[in-house]
PDB file of N, CA, C and O in Angstrom:
ATOM      1  N   MET A   1      15.826  62.850  29.862  1.00  0.00           N
ATOM      2  CA  MET A   1      15.249  63.936  29.118  1.00  0.00           C
ATOM      3  C   MET A   1      14.909  65.115  30.025  1.00  0.00           C
ATOM      4  O   MET A   1      14.657  66.222  29.550  1.00  0.00           O
ATOM      5  N   GLY A   2      14.904  64.876  31.296  1.00  0.00           N
ATOM      6  CA  GLY A   2      14.647  65.962  32.213  1.00  0.00           C
ATOM      7  C   GLY A   2      13.173  66.262  32.448  1.00  0.00           C
ATOM      8  O   GLY A   2      12.847  67.279  33.060  1.00  0.00           O
ATOM      9  N   ILE A   3      12.275  65.399  31.973  1.00  0.00           N
ATOM     10  CA  ILE A   3      10.845  65.581  32.231  1.00  0.00           C
ATOM     11  C   ILE A   3      10.253  64.252  32.665  1.00  0.00           C
ATOM     12  O   ILE A   3      10.815  63.192  32.390  1.00  0.00           O
ATOM     13  N   GLY A   4       9.134  64.312  33.332  1.00  0.00           N
ATOM     14  CA  GLY A   4       8.474  63.100  33.803  1.00  0.00           C
ATOM     15  C   GLY A   4       7.749  62.376  32.686  1.00  0.00           C
ATOM     16  O   GLY A   4       7.469  62.948  31.632  1.00  0.00           O
ATOM     17  N   ALA A   5       7.452  61.120  32.931  1.00  0.00           N
ATOM     18  CA  ALA A   5       6.769  60.301  31.931  1.00  0.00           C
ATOM     19  C   ALA A   5       5.394  60.855  31.595  1.00  0.00           C
ATOM     20  O   ALA A   5       4.993  60.863  30.431  1.00  0.00           O
ATOM     21  N   ARG A   6       4.682  61.310  32.589  1.00  0.00           N
ATOM     22  CA  ARG A   6       3.335  61.834  32.354  1.00  0.00           C
ATOM     23  C   ARG A   6       3.377  63.086  31.464  1.00  0.00           C
ATOM     24  O   ARG A   6       2.555  63.249  30.562  1.00  0.00           O
ATOM     25  N   HIS A   7       4.335  63.947  31.733  1.00  0.00           N
ATOM     26  CA  HIS A   7       4.456  65.159  30.921  1.00  0.00           C
ATOM     27  C   HIS A   7       4.877  64.809  29.489  1.00  0.00           C
ATOM     28  O   HIS A   7       4.417  65.433  28.533  1.00  0.00           O
ATOM     29  N   LEU A   8       5.733  63.830  29.352  1.00  0.00           N
ATOM     30  CA  LEU A   8       6.147  63.385  28.017  1.00  0.00           C
ATOM     31  C   LEU A   8       4.949  62.871  27.227  1.00  0.00           C
ATOM     32  O   LEU A   8       4.823  63.162  26.038  1.00  0.00           O
ATOM     33  N   VAL A   9       4.075  62.117  27.868  1.00  0.00           N
ATOM     34  CA  VAL A   9       2.864  61.618  27.211  1.00  0.00           C
ATOM     35  C   VAL A   9       2.002  62.792  26.757  1.00  0.00           C
ATOM     36  O   VAL A   9       1.512  62.806  25.628  1.00  0.00           O
ATOM     37  N   ARG A  10       1.818  63.771  27.630  1.00  0.00           N
ATOM     38  CA  ARG A  10       1.023  64.949  27.271  1.00  0.00           C
ATOM     39  C   ARG A  10       1.622  65.687  26.079  1.00  0.00           C
ATOM     40  O   ARG A  10       0.900  66.070  25.158  1.00  0.00           O
ATOM     41  N   LEU A  11       2.933  65.888  26.090  1.00  0.00           N
ATOM     42  CA  LEU A  11       3.591  66.593  24.983  1.00  0.00           C
ATOM     43  C   LEU A  11       3.456  65.824  23.670  1.00  0.00           C
ATOM     44  O   LEU A  11       3.141  66.403  22.631  1.00  0.00           O
ATOM     45  N   LEU A  12       3.693  64.540  23.728  1.00  0.00           N
ATOM     46  CA  LEU A  12       3.593  63.717  22.523  1.00  0.00           C
ATOM     47  C   LEU A  12       2.171  63.757  21.961  1.00  0.00           C
ATOM     48  O   LEU A  12       1.975  63.909  20.755  1.00  0.00           O
ATOM     49  N   THR A  13       1.192  63.621  22.837  1.00  0.00           N
ATOM     50  CA  THR A  13      -0.196  63.645  22.397  1.00  0.00           C
ATOM     51  C   THR A  13      -0.560  65.010  21.813  1.00  0.00           C
ATOM     52  O   THR A  13      -1.254  65.082  20.799  1.00  0.00           O
ATOM     53  N   ARG A  14      -0.104  66.077  22.435  1.00  0.00           N
ATOM     54  CA  ARG A  14      -0.416  67.414  21.952  1.00  0.00           C
ATOM     55  C   ARG A  14       0.232  67.700  20.597  1.00  0.00           C
ATOM     56  O   ARG A  14      -0.408  68.273  19.715  1.00  0.00           O
ATOM     57  N   HIS A  15       1.485  67.309  20.427  1.00  0.00           N
ATOM     58  CA  HIS A  15       2.225  67.680  19.224  1.00  0.00           C
ATOM     59  C   HIS A  15       2.153  66.667  18.086  1.00  0.00           C
ATOM     60  O   HIS A  15       2.272  67.034  16.916  1.00  0.00           O
ATOM     61  N   VAL A  16       1.960  65.412  18.421  1.00  0.00           N
ATOM     62  CA  VAL A  16       1.922  64.372  17.395  1.00  0.00           C
ATOM     63  C   VAL A  16       0.501  63.844  17.191  1.00  0.00           C
ATOM     64  O   VAL A  16       0.170  63.332  16.121  1.00  0.00           O
ATOM     65  N   GLY A  17      -0.314  63.970  18.202  1.00  0.00           N
ATOM     66  CA  GLY A  17      -1.706  63.565  18.079  1.00  0.00           C
ATOM     67  C   GLY A  17      -2.014  62.162  18.550  1.00  0.00           C
ATOM     68  O   GLY A  17      -3.164  61.727  18.489  1.00  0.00           O
ATOM     69  N   VAL A  18      -1.011  61.450  19.015  1.00  0.00           N
ATOM     70  CA  VAL A  18      -1.215  60.089  19.518  1.00  0.00           C
ATOM     71  C   VAL A  18      -0.342  59.870  20.749  1.00  0.00           C
ATOM     72  O   VAL A  18       0.616  60.603  20.993  1.00  0.00           O
ATOM     73  N   GLY A  19      -0.694  58.855  21.508  1.00  0.00           N
ATOM     74  CA  GLY A  19       0.097  58.498  22.672  1.00  0.00           C
ATOM     75  C   GLY A  19       1.334  57.700  22.285  1.00  0.00           C
ATOM     76  O   GLY A  19       1.515  57.342  21.122  1.00  0.00           O
ATOM     77  N   PRO A  20       2.177  57.426  23.263  1.00  0.00           N
ATOM     78  CA  PRO A  20       3.438  56.727  22.989  1.00  0.00           C
ATOM     79  C   PRO A  20       3.280  55.359  22.343  1.00  0.00           C
ATOM     80  O   PRO A  20       4.023  55.023  21.421  1.00  0.00           O
ATOM     81  N   SER A  21       2.321  54.563  22.812  1.00  0.00           N
ATOM     82  CA  SER A  21       2.195  53.207  22.249  1.00  0.00           C
ATOM     83  C   SER A  21       1.750  53.259  20.787  1.00  0.00           C
ATOM     84  O   SER A  21       2.247  52.492  19.962  1.00  0.00           O
ATOM     85  N   GLN A  22       0.827  54.148  20.466  1.00  0.00           N
ATOM     86  CA  GLN A  22       0.393  54.291  19.068  1.00  0.00           C
ATOM     87  C   GLN A  22       1.530  54.820  18.200  1.00  0.00           C
ATOM     88  O   GLN A  22       1.701  54.388  17.060  1.00  0.00           O
ATOM     89  N   PHE A  23       2.300  55.750  18.740  1.00  0.00           N
ATOM     90  CA  PHE A  23       3.439  56.312  18.008  1.00  0.00           C
ATOM     91  C   PHE A  23       4.458  55.222  17.679  1.00  0.00           C
ATOM     92  O   PHE A  23       4.922  55.115  16.544  1.00  0.00           O
ATOM     93  N   VAL A  24       4.799  54.421  18.679  1.00  0.00           N
ATOM     94  CA  VAL A  24       5.776  53.342  18.475  1.00  0.00           C
ATOM     95  C   VAL A  24       5.230  52.308  17.495  1.00  0.00           C
ATOM     96  O   VAL A  24       5.959  51.829  16.627  1.00  0.00           O
ATOM     97  N   ARG A  25       3.967  51.968  17.629  1.00  0.00           N
ATOM     98  CA  ARG A  25       3.338  51.008  16.709  1.00  0.00           C
ATOM     99  C   ARG A  25       3.438  51.500  15.267  1.00  0.00           C
ATOM    100  O   ARG A  25       3.797  50.737  14.370  1.00  0.00           O
ATOM    101  N   THR A  26       3.124  52.761  15.050  1.00  0.00           N
ATOM    102  CA  THR A  26       3.188  53.334  13.706  1.00  0.00           C
ATOM    103  C   THR A  26       4.611  53.316  13.169  1.00  0.00           C
ATOM    104  O   THR A  26       4.831  52.975  12.007  1.00  0.00           O
ATOM    105  N   MET A  27       5.569  53.676  13.995  1.00  0.00           N
ATOM    106  CA  MET A  27       6.967  53.672  13.562  1.00  0.00           C
ATOM    107  C   MET A  27       7.427  52.261  13.190  1.00  0.00           C
ATOM    108  O   MET A  27       8.145  52.078  12.207  1.00  0.00           O
ATOM    109  N   ARG A  28       7.018  51.276  13.971  1.00  0.00           N
ATOM    110  CA  ARG A  28       7.395  49.887  13.680  1.00  0.00           C
ATOM    111  C   ARG A  28       6.805  49.412  12.351  1.00  0.00           C
ATOM    112  O   ARG A  28       7.493  48.780  11.549  1.00  0.00           O
ATOM    113  N   VAL A  29       5.539  49.719  12.127  1.00  0.00           N
ATOM    114  CA  VAL A  29       4.878  49.286  10.894  1.00  0.00           C
ATOM    115  C   VAL A  29       5.502  49.985   9.686  1.00  0.00           C
ATOM    116  O   VAL A  29       5.695  49.358   8.645  1.00  0.00           O
ATOM    117  N   GLN A  30       5.815  51.258   9.809  1.00  0.00           N
ATOM    118  CA  GLN A  30       6.456  51.974   8.701  1.00  0.00           C
ATOM    119  C   GLN A  30       7.841  51.413   8.413  1.00  0.00           C
ATOM    120  O   GLN A  30       8.230  51.277   7.253  1.00  0.00           O
ATOM    121  N   ARG A  31       8.585  51.085   9.466  1.00  0.00           N
ATOM    122  CA  ARG A  31       9.907  50.472   9.291  1.00  0.00           C
ATOM    123  C   ARG A  31       9.771  49.111   8.605  1.00  0.00           C
ATOM    124  O   ARG A  31      10.550  48.777   7.712  1.00  0.00           O
ATOM    125  N   ALA A  32       8.788  48.342   9.025  1.00  0.00           N
ATOM    126  CA  ALA A  32       8.563  47.025   8.422  1.00  0.00           C
ATOM    127  C   ALA A  32       8.225  47.159   6.939  1.00  0.00           C
ATOM    128  O   ALA A  32       8.747  46.412   6.112  1.00  0.00           O
ATOM    129  N   LYS A  33       7.364  48.099   6.606  1.00  0.00           N
ATOM    130  CA  LYS A  33       7.003  48.290   5.199  1.00  0.00           C
ATOM    131  C   LYS A  33       8.237  48.670   4.377  1.00  0.00           C
ATOM    132  O   LYS A  33       8.423  48.185   3.261  1.00  0.00           O
ATOM    133  N   HIS A  34       9.065  49.528   4.931  1.00  0.00           N
ATOM    134  CA  HIS A  34      10.298  49.917   4.249  1.00  0.00           C
ATOM    135  C   HIS A  34      11.190  48.688   4.012  1.00  0.00           C
ATOM    136  O   HIS A  34      11.735  48.514   2.922  1.00  0.00           O
ATOM    137  N   LEU A  35      11.333  47.850   5.024  1.00  0.00           N
ATOM    138  CA  LEU A  35      12.153  46.647   4.891  1.00  0.00           C
ATOM    139  C   LEU A  35      11.566  45.672   3.875  1.00  0.00           C
ATOM    140  O   LEU A  35      12.310  45.023   3.140  1.00  0.00           O
ATOM    141  N   LEU A  36      10.254  45.566   3.829  1.00  0.00           N
ATOM    142  CA  LEU A  36       9.609  44.676   2.852  1.00  0.00           C
ATOM    143  C   LEU A  36       9.892  45.118   1.419  1.00  0.00           C
ATOM    144  O   LEU A  36      10.072  44.293   0.523  1.00  0.00           O
ATOM    145  N   VAL A  37       9.928  46.413   1.222  1.00  0.00           N
ATOM    146  CA  VAL A  37      10.105  46.955  -0.124  1.00  0.00           C
ATOM    147  C   VAL A  37      11.576  46.995  -0.538  1.00  0.00           C
ATOM    148  O   VAL A  37      11.891  46.840  -1.718  1.00  0.00           O
ATOM    149  N   THR A  38      12.468  47.200   0.412  1.00  0.00           N
ATOM    150  CA  THR A  38      13.869  47.446   0.057  1.00  0.00           C
ATOM    151  C   THR A  38      14.828  46.290   0.326  1.00  0.00           C
ATOM    152  O   THR A  38      15.999  46.366  -0.047  1.00  0.00           O
ATOM    153  N   THR A  39      14.351  45.218   0.968  1.00  0.00           N
ATOM    154  CA  THR A  39      15.240  44.100   1.271  1.00  0.00           C
ATOM    155  C   THR A  39      14.612  42.774   0.856  1.00  0.00           C
ATOM    156  O   THR A  39      13.442  42.714   0.478  1.00  0.00           O
ATOM    157  N   ASP A  40      15.394  41.738   0.935  1.00  0.00           N
ATOM    158  CA  ASP A  40      14.894  40.385   0.705  1.00  0.00           C
ATOM    159  C   ASP A  40      14.841  39.588   2.005  1.00  0.00           C
ATOM    160  O   ASP A  40      14.840  38.357   1.978  1.00  0.00           O
ATOM    161  N   PHE A  41      14.798  40.282   3.144  1.00  0.00           N
ATOM    162  CA  PHE A  41      14.705  39.606   4.433  1.00  0.00           C
ATOM    163  C   PHE A  41      13.432  38.765   4.476  1.00  0.00           C
ATOM    164  O   PHE A  41      12.424  39.100   3.853  1.00  0.00           O
ATOM    165  N   SER A  42      13.500  37.681   5.214  1.00  0.00           N
ATOM    166  CA  SER A  42      12.298  36.870   5.430  1.00  0.00           C
ATOM    167  C   SER A  42      11.299  37.689   6.251  1.00  0.00           C
ATOM    168  O   SER A  42      11.657  38.700   6.856  1.00  0.00           O
ATOM    169  N   MET A  43      10.059  37.243   6.262  1.00  0.00           N
ATOM    170  CA  MET A  43       9.028  37.940   7.041  1.00  0.00           C
ATOM    171  C   MET A  43       9.402  37.978   8.523  1.00  0.00           C
ATOM    172  O   MET A  43       9.191  38.986   9.198  1.00  0.00           O
ATOM    173  N   THR A  44       9.948  36.893   9.014  1.00  0.00           N
ATOM    174  CA  THR A  44      10.362  36.849  10.419  1.00  0.00           C
ATOM    175  C   THR A  44      11.456  37.870  10.685  1.00  0.00           C
ATOM    176  O   THR A  44      11.414  38.580  11.690  1.00  0.00           O
ATOM    177  N   GLU A  45      12.424  37.947   9.800  1.00  0.00           N
ATOM    178  CA  GLU A  45      13.515  38.905   9.961  1.00  0.00           C
ATOM    179  C   GLU A  45      12.996  40.340   9.898  1.00  0.00           C
ATOM    180  O   GLU A  45      13.429  41.190  10.676  1.00  0.00           O
ATOM    181  N   VAL A  46      12.082  40.611   8.986  1.00  0.00           N
ATOM    182  CA  VAL A  46      11.476  41.944   8.900  1.00  0.00           C
ATOM    183  C   VAL A  46      10.774  42.270  10.212  1.00  0.00           C
ATOM    184  O   VAL A  46      10.949  43.358  10.759  1.00  0.00           O
ATOM    185  N   ALA A  47       9.990  41.342  10.711  1.00  0.00           N
ATOM    186  CA  ALA A  47       9.255  41.567  11.959  1.00  0.00           C
ATOM    187  C   ALA A  47      10.202  41.883  13.107  1.00  0.00           C
ATOM    188  O   ALA A  47       9.978  42.835  13.855  1.00  0.00           O
ATOM    189  N   LEU A  48      11.239  41.106  13.249  1.00  0.00           N
ATOM    190  CA  LEU A  48      12.179  41.311  14.350  1.00  0.00           C
ATOM    191  C   LEU A  48      12.967  42.605  14.194  1.00  0.00           C
ATOM    192  O   LEU A  48      13.165  43.330  15.169  1.00  0.00           O
ATOM    193  N   ARG A  49      13.414  42.898  12.991  1.00  0.00           N
ATOM    194  CA  ARG A  49      14.174  44.138  12.759  1.00  0.00           C
ATOM    195  C   ARG A  49      13.319  45.389  12.932  1.00  0.00           C
ATOM    196  O   ARG A  49      13.839  46.460  13.245  1.00  0.00           O
ATOM    197  N   ALA A  50      12.031  45.257  12.734  1.00  0.00           N
ATOM    198  CA  ALA A  50      11.127  46.395  12.909  1.00  0.00           C
ATOM    199  C   ALA A  50      10.696  46.561  14.368  1.00  0.00           C
ATOM    200  O   ALA A  50      10.044  47.546  14.714  1.00  0.00           O
ATOM    201  N   GLY A  51      11.055  45.610  15.214  1.00  0.00           N
ATOM    202  CA  GLY A  51      10.765  45.743  16.634  1.00  0.00           C
ATOM    203  C   GLY A  51       9.592  44.951  17.153  1.00  0.00           C
ATOM    204  O   GLY A  51       9.170  45.145  18.293  1.00  0.00           O
ATOM    205  N   PHE A  52       9.054  44.062  16.340  1.00  0.00           N
ATOM    206  CA  PHE A  52       7.950  43.224  16.797  1.00  0.00           C
ATOM    207  C   PHE A  52       8.507  42.000  17.507  1.00  0.00           C
ATOM    208  O   PHE A  52       9.559  41.482  17.131  1.00  0.00           O
ATOM    209  N   GLY A  53       7.808  41.541  18.527  1.00  0.00           N
ATOM    210  CA  GLY A  53       8.274  40.402  19.302  1.00  0.00           C
ATOM    211  C   GLY A  53       8.014  39.063  18.649  1.00  0.00           C
ATOM    212  O   GLY A  53       8.638  38.061  18.996  1.00  0.00           O
ATOM    213  N   SER A  54       7.082  39.047  17.694  1.00  0.00           N
ATOM    214  CA  SER A  54       6.760  37.786  17.027  1.00  0.00           C
ATOM    215  C   SER A  54       6.213  38.062  15.635  1.00  0.00           C
ATOM    216  O   SER A  54       5.719  39.152  15.348  1.00  0.00           O
ATOM    217  N   LEU A  55       6.310  37.072  14.794  1.00  0.00           N
ATOM    218  CA  LEU A  55       5.770  37.169  13.443  1.00  0.00           C
ATOM    219  C   LEU A  55       4.250  37.297  13.491  1.00  0.00           C
ATOM    220  O   LEU A  55       3.657  38.031  12.701  1.00  0.00           O
ATOM    221  N   ARG A  56       3.641  36.595  14.400  1.00  0.00           N
ATOM    222  CA  ARG A  56       2.179  36.645  14.527  1.00  0.00           C
ATOM    223  C   ARG A  56       1.694  38.065  14.852  1.00  0.00           C
ATOM    224  O   ARG A  56       0.744  38.558  14.243  1.00  0.00           O
ATOM    225  N   ARG A  57       2.352  38.711  15.810  1.00  0.00           N
ATOM    226  CA  ARG A  57       1.972  40.077  16.189  1.00  0.00           C
ATOM    227  C   ARG A  57       2.218  41.040  15.024  1.00  0.00           C
ATOM    228  O   ARG A  57       1.405  41.926  14.760  1.00  0.00           O
ATOM    229  N   PHE A  58       3.331  40.860  14.342  1.00  0.00           N
ATOM    230  CA  PHE A  58       3.658  41.680  13.175  1.00  0.00           C
ATOM    231  C   PHE A  58       2.553  41.577  12.128  1.00  0.00           C
ATOM    232  O   PHE A  58       2.068  42.596  11.636  1.00  0.00           O
ATOM    233  N   ASN A  59       2.155  40.358  11.785  1.00  0.00           N
ATOM    234  CA  ASN A  59       1.111  40.160  10.778  1.00  0.00           C
ATOM    235  C   ASN A  59      -0.206  40.822  11.197  1.00  0.00           C
ATOM    236  O   ASN A  59      -0.885  41.439  10.375  1.00  0.00           O
ATOM    237  N   THR A  60      -0.552  40.694  12.452  1.00  0.00           N
ATOM    238  CA  THR A  60      -1.801  41.266  12.959  1.00  0.00           C
ATOM    239  C   THR A  60      -1.777  42.794  12.885  1.00  0.00           C
ATOM    240  O   THR A  60      -2.703  43.408  12.355  1.00  0.00           O
ATOM    241  N   VAL A  61      -0.734  43.392  13.408  1.00  0.00           N
ATOM    242  CA  VAL A  61      -0.643  44.853  13.439  1.00  0.00           C
ATOM    243  C   VAL A  61      -0.537  45.415  12.025  1.00  0.00           C
ATOM    244  O   VAL A  61      -1.183  46.412  11.703  1.00  0.00           O
ATOM    245  N   PHE A  62       0.259  44.793  11.195  1.00  0.00           N
ATOM    246  CA  PHE A  62       0.429  45.267   9.812  1.00  0.00           C
ATOM    247  C   PHE A  62      -0.912  45.258   9.082  1.00  0.00           C
ATOM    248  O   PHE A  62      -1.253  46.220   8.394  1.00  0.00           O
ATOM    249  N   ALA A  63      -1.667  44.179   9.230  1.00  0.00           N
ATOM    250  CA  ALA A  63      -2.976  44.078   8.575  1.00  0.00           C
ATOM    251  C   ALA A  63      -3.962  45.106   9.127  1.00  0.00           C
ATOM    252  O   ALA A  63      -4.796  45.620   8.381  1.00  0.00           O
ATOM    253  N   GLN A  64      -3.881  45.411  10.412  1.00  0.00           N
ATOM    254  CA  GLN A  64      -4.745  46.434  10.993  1.00  0.00           C
ATOM    255  C   GLN A  64      -4.445  47.811  10.407  1.00  0.00           C
ATOM    256  O   GLN A  64      -5.361  48.590  10.143  1.00  0.00           O
ATOM    257  N   VAL A  65      -3.190  48.101  10.210  1.00  0.00           N
ATOM    258  CA  VAL A  65      -2.790  49.428   9.730  1.00  0.00           C
ATOM    259  C   VAL A  65      -3.005  49.571   8.227  1.00  0.00           C
ATOM    260  O   VAL A  65      -3.576  50.566   7.781  1.00  0.00           O
ATOM    261  N   TYR A  66      -2.559  48.599   7.443  1.00  0.00           N
ATOM    262  CA  TYR A  66      -2.592  48.709   5.981  1.00  0.00           C
ATOM    263  C   TYR A  66      -3.758  47.964   5.327  1.00  0.00           C
ATOM    264  O   TYR A  66      -3.924  48.034   4.109  1.00  0.00           O
ATOM    265  N   HIS A  67      -4.550  47.267   6.101  1.00  0.00           N
ATOM    266  CA  HIS A  67      -5.714  46.521   5.588  1.00  0.00           C
ATOM    267  C   HIS A  67      -5.323  45.488   4.530  1.00  0.00           C
ATOM    268  O   HIS A  67      -6.088  45.201   3.609  1.00  0.00           O
ATOM    269  N   ARG A  68      -4.146  44.951   4.679  1.00  0.00           N
ATOM    270  CA  ARG A  68      -3.664  43.857   3.827  1.00  0.00           C
ATOM    271  C   ARG A  68      -2.477  43.216   4.529  1.00  0.00           C
ATOM    272  O   ARG A  68      -1.814  43.863   5.339  1.00  0.00           O
ATOM    273  N   PRO A  69      -2.206  41.971   4.232  1.00  0.00           N
ATOM    274  CA  PRO A  69      -1.063  41.303   4.878  1.00  0.00           C
ATOM    275  C   PRO A  69       0.270  41.819   4.316  1.00  0.00           C
ATOM    276  O   PRO A  69       0.317  42.325   3.195  1.00  0.00           O
ATOM    277  N   PRO A  70       1.325  41.693   5.078  1.00  0.00           N
ATOM    278  CA  PRO A  70       2.626  42.150   4.610  1.00  0.00           C
ATOM    279  C   PRO A  70       3.082  41.453   3.326  1.00  0.00           C
ATOM    280  O   PRO A  70       3.822  42.033   2.532  1.00  0.00           O
ATOM    281  N   SER A  71       2.649  40.234   3.131  1.00  0.00           N
ATOM    282  CA  SER A  71       3.048  39.517   1.913  1.00  0.00           C
ATOM    283  C   SER A  71       2.538  40.218   0.656  1.00  0.00           C
ATOM    284  O   SER A  71       3.169  40.118  -0.396  1.00  0.00           O
ATOM    285  N   ASP A  72       1.410  40.926   0.741  1.00  0.00           N
ATOM    286  CA  ASP A  72       0.913  41.680  -0.420  1.00  0.00           C
ATOM    287  C   ASP A  72       1.874  42.793  -0.822  1.00  0.00           C
ATOM    288  O   ASP A  72       2.062  43.056  -2.010  1.00  0.00           O
ATOM    289  N   ILE A  73       2.478  43.444   0.161  1.00  0.00           N
ATOM    290  CA  ILE A  73       3.437  44.513  -0.124  1.00  0.00           C
ATOM    291  C   ILE A  73       4.650  43.930  -0.842  1.00  0.00           C
ATOM    292  O   ILE A  73       5.152  44.510  -1.805  1.00  0.00           O
ATOM    293  N   ARG A  74       5.108  42.791  -0.369  1.00  0.00           N
ATOM    294  CA  ARG A  74       6.269  42.138  -0.966  1.00  0.00           C
ATOM    295  C   ARG A  74       5.926  41.682  -2.393  1.00  0.00           C
ATOM    296  O   ARG A  74       6.747  41.838  -3.298  1.00  0.00           O
ATOM    297  N   LYS A  75       4.732  41.125  -2.606  1.00  0.00           N
ATOM    298  CA  LYS A  75       4.323  40.666  -3.929  1.00  0.00           C
ATOM    299  C   LYS A  75       4.252  41.827  -4.926  1.00  0.00           C
ATOM    300  O   LYS A  75       4.678  41.699  -6.074  1.00  0.00           O
ATOM    301  N   ARG A  76       3.714  42.952  -4.474  1.00  0.00           N
ATOM    302  CA  ARG A  76       3.631  44.136  -5.345  1.00  0.00           C
ATOM    303  C   ARG A  76       5.021  44.590  -5.755  1.00  0.00           C
ATOM    304  O   ARG A  76       5.238  44.973  -6.904  1.00  0.00           O
ATOM    305  N   ARG A  77       5.960  44.551  -4.821  1.00  0.00           N
ATOM    306  CA  ARG A  77       7.333  44.945  -5.127  1.00  0.00           C
ATOM    307  C   ARG A  77       7.921  44.008  -6.172  1.00  0.00           C
ATOM    308  O   ARG A  77       8.555  44.451  -7.130  1.00  0.00           O
ATOM    309  N   ASP A  78       7.710  42.734  -5.986  1.00  0.00           N
ATOM    310  CA  ASP A  78       8.285  41.743  -6.897  1.00  0.00           C
ATOM    311  C   ASP A  78       7.637  41.768  -8.280  1.00  0.00           C
ATOM    312  O   ASP A  78       8.248  41.350  -9.263  1.00  0.00           O
ATOM    313  N   ALA A  79       6.410  42.253  -8.352  1.00  0.00           N
ATOM    314  CA  ALA A  79       5.697  42.302  -9.634  1.00  0.00           C
ATOM    315  C   ALA A  79       6.196  43.432 -10.542  1.00  0.00           C
ATOM    316  O   ALA A  79       5.968  43.414 -11.751  1.00  0.00           O
ATOM    317  N   LYS A  80       6.866  44.395  -9.952  1.00  0.00           N
ATOM    318  CA  LYS A  80       7.343  45.548 -10.740  1.00  0.00           C
ATOM    319  C   LYS A  80       8.554  45.228 -11.551  1.00  0.00           C
ATOM    320  O   LYS A  80       9.068  46.092 -12.261  1.00  0.00           O
TER     321      LYS A  80
END
């Protein structure tokens, strides 16, 4: 990219409002939610395709962000 890592962190924080790890975490959770709503992948497959290293970590992070487990999102989709 032609810039140093430290400068990239500063730019991301200034323009997006969060650091790289928070940005990546948010992108992963949003991708996972999209997969839960639009596919029939298993929870493990959703977690891996969204970039999480384990189902356990996926469940923890998803619940922290959305204040509900990923299975609730899938259940709501199926109820419609």
